C-alpha positions, 0 to 999 in steps of 0.5 A: 853678382849684383848687390842691392844698396840704399844710398842716403845721399848722392854718390859717384864712381868711375866706371871701367870706361873712365866715365863718372856715374852718379847715383841719386839717394835711394835704392839701387841694384848695381854690379858688386864691383860698384859697391866696392868702388863706393866703399859700401861695407859688405854688411850693407849690401844685399846680394841679388843673383844674376839672371839666368843666362840667355838660352844660347850665345847669340840670342840677344842679337837675334830677331824675333823671326830668327828666334821663333824659327829656332824655337820650332826645333826645340823641345818643350823644356828648351822652349819654356826656357826661351819663353822664361828668359824673354819674359824676364828680359826683352819681353818681345811680343812675337817671342812670348806669343809663340805657340 
């Protein structure tokens, strides 16, 4: 789950790798645990649902050719799910124009 926050000033936190991340003043959508690290009260965070998961486990590592080859074996519902995911994420022309 992610949270939408509005910062009135620049704030920093340390990520899971020990790197200091600085967010400028303004609106941000961040993982929920970041809102906790920044000490932002829950009442000041708007929940943002996680996007739909990838259509299959290795999808994001596949090439357009590999995806379209697999799409040829899918039914309409599954193909539409692939197209929706692609449109919301990578936006690769070759996948989005697959017929």
